[in-house]
C-alpha positions as CSV (number, residue, x, y, z in Angstrom):
1,M,114.1,123.0,137.4
2,V,113.0,125.0,134.7
3,M,114.1,128.7,134.5
4,P,111.9,131.5,134.2
5,L,111.1,133.3,131.0
6,L,113.2,136.4,131.8
7,A,115.9,135.3,134.1
8,S,118.0,137.8,136.1
9,T,119.8,141.3,133.6
10,A,122.8,140.8,135.8
11,A,123.6,137.6,134.1
12,F,123.1,138.8,130.5
13,A,124.9,141.0,127.6
14,R,122.4,142.8,125.2
15,P,123.3,142.7,121.8
16,A,121.8,144.3,119.1
17,A,120.6,141.1,117.1
18,P,121.2,137.5,117.7
19,N,124.4,136.3,116.2
20,F,124.5,132.3,117.0
21,T,124.8,130.0,114.1
22,P,122.5,127.0,115.6
23,F,119.7,129.4,116.0
24,E,119.8,130.5,112.5
25,Q,119.6,126.7,111.5
26,W,116.5,126.6,113.9
27,R,114.9,129.5,111.8
28,A,115.9,128.3,108.4
29,A,113.9,125.1,109.5
30,V,111.1,126.8,110.7
31,M,110.8,128.8,107.3
32,A,111.1,125.5,105.5
33,G,108.4,124.0,107.3
34,D,111.0,121.1,107.8
35,S,109.8,118.9,110.7
36,A,112.6,116.6,110.4
37,A,115.8,119.6,110.6
38,L,113.3,120.9,113.3
39,A,113.6,117.6,115.3
40,S,117.3,117.2,114.5
41,L,118.0,120.3,116.7
42,Y,116.2,119.3,119.6
43,S,118.1,117.0,122.3
44,R,117.1,113.3,122.7
45,T,119.1,112.2,125.7
46,P,118.2,114.1,128.5
47,E,114.8,115.0,126.8
48,P,114.3,118.7,126.5
49,Q,112.3,120.7,129.0
50,L,109.6,122.3,127.0
51,T,107.2,124.5,128.9
52,S,104.4,127.6,128.0
53,L,104.7,130.8,129.7
54,S,103.0,129.5,133.1
55,N,105.3,126.8,133.3
56,K,102.6,123.9,132.3
57,P,105.1,120.9,129.9
58,F,104.3,120.2,126.7
59,P,105.4,117.0,124.6
60,L,108.5,117.8,122.3
61,S,105.7,116.7,119.3
62,D,103.8,119.5,120.0
63,E,106.9,121.8,119.9
64,L,107.6,120.6,116.3
65,A,104.3,120.7,115.0
66,F,103.9,124.1,116.5
67,W,107.1,125.1,114.3
68,S,106.6,123.4,111.2
69,S,103.1,123.9,110.8
70,L,103.7,127.8,110.0
71,K,104.9,127.5,106.6
72,A,101.6,125.9,105.4
73,K,99.8,129.1,107.0
74,G,101.7,131.5,104.8
75,L,104.8,132.3,106.5
76,V,107.0,134.8,105.0
77,T,109.6,135.5,107.8
78,V,110.6,135.4,111.3
79,L,112.4,138.3,112.9
80,A,114.0,137.5,116.0
81,D,114.6,140.6,118.7
82,L,117.1,139.4,120.9
83,V,116.0,140.3,124.3
84,Q,119.1,138.6,126.3
85,E,121.6,136.6,125.5
86,S,123.8,134.6,127.7
87,E,127.5,135.5,128.4
88,P,129.7,133.5,126.5
89,Q,130.1,130.2,128.2
90,P,131.9,126.7,127.5
91,N,128.6,124.3,125.9
92,V,125.8,126.4,127.4
93,H,124.0,129.3,125.2
94,L,120.7,130.8,126.5
95,L,118.7,132.9,124.2
96,V,115.7,135.2,125.1
97,L,113.5,136.3,122.6
98,Q,110.7,138.2,120.9
99,L,109.7,136.8,117.2
100,T,107.6,138.3,114.9
101,L,106.2,136.1,112.7
102,N,104.8,137.3,109.5
103,Y,102.3,135.6,107.1
104,K,100.7,136.3,103.5
105,A,97.9,134.8,102.6
106,G,96.6,136.1,98.9
107,T,97.4,139.9,99.1
108,T,96.5,140.2,103.1
109,P,99.6,140.4,105.5
110,R,99.4,139.2,109.0
111,K,101.6,139.7,112.0
112,E,101.9,137.1,115.2
113,F,104.0,137.2,117.9
114,V,106.1,134.4,119.9
115,A,108.0,135.5,123.3
116,L,110.4,132.4,123.4
117,V,113.2,131.0,125.8
118,Q,115.9,128.6,123.8
119,G,118.6,127.0,126.1
120,W,121.4,125.3,124.0
121,H,123.7,122.6,124.6
122,Q,126.6,121.7,122.9
123,E,128.2,118.1,122.5
124,G,131.2,117.6,120.6
125,D,130.5,119.8,117.4
126,H,126.8,119.6,117.8
127,W,124.6,122.1,119.7
128,S,121.0,121.0,120.7
129,I,117.9,122.6,122.4
130,V,118.0,121.2,125.7
131,L,115.2,124.3,127.2
132,V,112.1,126.0,125.7
133,Q,109.9,128.3,127.2
134,R,107.5,130.0,125.1
135,T,103.9,131.3,124.5
136,A,101.5,130.6,122.1
137,A,101.4,132.7,118.8
138,T,99.4,136.4,119.8
139,R,98.1,139.0,117.7
140,L,99.6,141.3,120.5
141,R,103.1,141.4,121.8
142,Q,103.6,139.8,124.7
143,P,105.9,141.5,127.3
144,L,108.9,139.5,128.6
145,D,110.0,142.4,130.8
146,R,107.4,142.8,133.4
147,S,109.3,145.3,135.6
148,K,108.0,148.3,134.3
149,E,106.3,150.5,136.1
150,I,103.0,151.4,134.5
151,Y,100.9,151.8,137.7
152,S,102.6,154.7,140.3
153,A,101.8,154.2,144.2
154,A,102.8,157.5,144.5
155,I,100.3,159.2,142.3
156,D,96.8,160.6,143.6
157,A,94.2,159.0,140.9
158,N,91.8,161.7,141.3
159,T,94.4,164.6,140.7
160,E,95.9,163.0,137.6
161,I,92.1,162.4,135.8
162,V,91.5,166.4,136.9
163,E,95.0,167.3,135.3
164,A,93.9,164.8,132.1
165,V,90.7,166.7,131.7
166,R,92.2,170.0,131.5
167,T,94.8,168.9,129.0
168,A,92.3,166.7,126.9
169,S,89.8,169.9,127.0
170,A,92.5,172.1,125.6
171,S,93.9,169.6,123.4
172,H,90.4,168.3,121.5
173,K,91.3,165.1,123.0
174,R,89.1,162.3,125.5
175,V,89.9,160.7,128.5
176,L,91.0,157.0,128.6
177,L,91.2,155.5,132.4
178,V,92.6,152.1,132.4
179,F,92.4,150.4,135.8
180,G,94.9,147.9,136.6
181,G,98.6,146.4,138.3
182,N,101.8,146.4,137.8
183,W,101.4,142.5,138.9
184,C,98.8,142.1,135.9
185,F,100.1,140.4,133.3
186,D,97.5,141.3,130.8
187,C,97.9,145.1,132.0
188,H,101.6,145.1,130.8
189,V,100.0,143.6,127.2
190,L,97.6,146.4,126.8
191,D,100.2,149.1,127.4
192,E,102.5,147.6,125.2
193,A,99.7,147.6,122.6
194,F,99.1,151.1,123.3
195,H,103.3,151.6,122.2
196,S,102.9,149.6,119.3
197,P,103.5,151.0,115.6
198,E,100.1,150.0,115.2
199,I,98.0,151.6,117.6
200,A,100.1,154.4,119.5
201,P,99.3,157.3,116.6
202,T,96.1,156.5,116.9
203,V,96.1,156.9,120.9
204,N,98.1,159.6,120.9
205,K,96.2,161.6,118.7
206,S,92.6,161.2,120.3
207,F,93.4,160.3,124.1
208,I,95.0,161.3,126.9
209,V,95.8,158.3,128.9
210,V,95.9,158.0,132.8
211,H,96.7,154.5,134.7
212,V,94.4,154.1,137.7
213,D,96.5,151.8,140.4
214,I,94.4,149.4,142.0
215,G,96.8,147.6,144.4
216,R,95.8,144.5,145.0
217,M,92.3,145.2,144.3
218,D,92.5,147.4,147.6
219,K,93.0,150.7,146.0
220,N,91.1,153.2,144.7
221,L,88.0,151.2,144.4
222,D,86.3,154.8,145.1
223,V,87.4,155.7,141.8
224,A,86.4,152.7,140.5
225,Q,83.0,153.2,141.7
226,K,82.6,156.5,140.2
227,Y,83.5,155.8,136.9
228,D,80.9,152.4,137.2
229,V,84.1,150.0,136.4
230,P,83.3,146.5,137.8
231,L,86.4,145.6,138.9
232,D,85.6,142.1,139.5
233,R,85.0,141.3,136.0
234,G,88.8,141.7,135.9
235,V,91.5,144.2,135.0
236,P,92.7,145.9,132.8
237,A,89.4,147.7,132.7
238,V,88.6,150.5,130.5
239,A,86.6,153.9,130.8
240,V,86.5,156.7,128.7
241,L,85.7,160.5,129.7
242,D,84.9,163.5,127.1
243,S,87.2,166.4,127.6
244,D,84.7,168.3,130.2
245,G,85.0,164.7,132.4
246,K,81.7,163.4,131.3
247,L,81.9,159.7,131.7
248,L,81.2,158.4,128.0
249,F,81.8,154.6,128.7
250,S,82.8,152.1,131.4
251,Q,83.8,148.9,130.7
252,K,81.2,146.1,132.0
253,R,81.7,142.7,130.9
254,G,85.4,142.3,131.4
255,E,86.1,143.3,127.2
256,F,89.8,143.8,128.4
257,E,90.8,141.7,130.5
258,A,92.1,139.2,128.4
259,A,94.2,141.6,126.3
260,R,96.9,138.6,125.7
261,S,94.1,137.0,123.5
262,M,93.3,140.5,121.6
263,A,94.4,141.7,118.1
264,P,95.4,145.0,117.0
265,E,92.3,145.6,114.9
266,D,89.8,144.8,117.9
267,I,91.6,147.5,120.2
268,L,91.9,150.1,117.2
269,D,87.7,149.6,116.4
270,F,87.3,150.5,120.4
271,L,90.0,153.4,120.1
272,H,88.3,154.8,116.7
273,K,84.6,154.2,118.3
274,W,85.1,156.5,121.3
275,A,87.6,159.2,119.9
276,P,86.1,162.7,119.6
277,G,83.5,163.2,117.4
278,K,82.7,159.6,116.7
279,S,80.3,159.4,119.6
């Protein structure tokens, strides 16, 4: 059975950075675009278990083609943020990683992110990858740990919105209502984007963010209706209020529903459009 992308934290240590020689060999092969060197690091017998984030299997040929093609796209560096690592044990090593892929085409730098689990097994002196679970390369970082409580069931949404409007009025900001639930993957993606180095300064400068919990599509439906947000078009769903509480914008076409497929500039364009003094 393929293990979940993020296993129980009780079984893992949390070192600051990956320190596993076979992984460094794998990273060097990715950087070189060397398909043969990559292939030598994957188990042949048994075949490795390779799945997407949604547990959809894919063949080894797709895995090798994905990583070996990055150099031709302008890959400059592969930075690895170690989220979790298995406790030392004989012949087995598991890494849970957030990879940042930095590209440069001409003078234009660009980033992509891949959330990745690698399970390694040792036979003799040779380590082989026997398990992979990963996301596609995306422009926004995909959260591995979705245990964060973004939407609190204990908070009264109407009261929080009133307080946010009061704060926005005093600080000359606008209020950004984000409807969703903790079960919603794209809600976690959008929240992580709001805290990213590229986007957080704009959010903090111009907006007070209120997360409105919709439960399992059975909570705060009156609040969504009040601000003209059609939840049946998907979440996260966004509305913008002026500093006096007036509704300026409500999402009608599921613009943020597929946050995982968005780019930082998509979110920044929206925030700049609705920042105070811009509309």
